N, C-alpha and C positions, 0 to 999 in steps of 0.2 A: 608055853609060848602061843599069841593069836594067831590065827590066818587072817590075811589081809578082808577075808569077807568077814569074819567075826568081829573084826577091829573096826569095821565100816558100821556094823548094824550095831555095835554098843554105843560108836558115836552118835548113831541118830535117835537114838532112846535118852542117850543123856540130853541131847537137846529138844528133843520131844517133852520130856519134862520140865527140864526150865522155861519152857514157853507157855505151859499150863500152870506151873506156878508162878511167873514172872507179872503175869497178868494181875494176880493180887498183889503180888508185890506192888508194883506198880500202882494200884489203887490208892492202896496205903499209903505210900508215900505221896502224892498228888492229894491225899488227905490232910495229910501232917503238914504240908508245904502251902495250903490254902489256909491253916488254924493260924499260923504263924504271923504276928503284928511286926510292922515295921519299926525299928527304934528310930525313936524321936532326937532328933540333933538337940545338943545342949546348947544352952545360951550363949557359952562362952563359944562355940565353934561358928553359931551362928554370925558375932559378932566378929569374929577372927576372918569369916568365910568376905564380909563387908569389908574389911580393913583391907585384907589382902588383893582385894579388886580394885579397892582406892591407889593401893600405894603401888601396884604392880607396873603399872604404866613408868614409871620414874626408872624403871630396871630393863625396860627393855628398849633393842633399836627401833629405828625408824620400820622396818620390814615388820617387826612383831616378833622377833625372835629375842632370848636372853639374852643381855649383855654376859662378858666372862664372870661368873661369881654372882649374878644380878638374882639368881633366884633363890640361893641362900639368903642376900641382903634382901629383898623381898621378904622373906619369911620371920626374918629377925624383925625386921621396921613392923610387920603387920603386927609380930606379940606384943611388940612396944607400944602400937597405937590404942592395942585392946585394953591393957593396963593401965593407959590415963584413966 
C-alpha cells in the first residue's frame, strides 16, 4: 500500500515523463497532418452540390426553414437532376 506522499510523488513523476515525451509526439503528429493532401471532390458530388442549391429553394418555407419532408425531397430531386 502506498502512502499519500508516495502516491503524489509517483503521479508527478508520470506527468513529467508524459510532458517530455509529449513534445516529440506532438511534433510528429503535426508533421503528419502537414503532409496529408486534401481529398478532391468527385465530378458527381460537384454536380450534385449545384443541383441541390438550385432545387432546395422549392422545398423551403418563406422564412428559410425546411418544409415537412422537404430536405428528403430536395435530396431526391437533386439526385434526379444530376442523372439527366
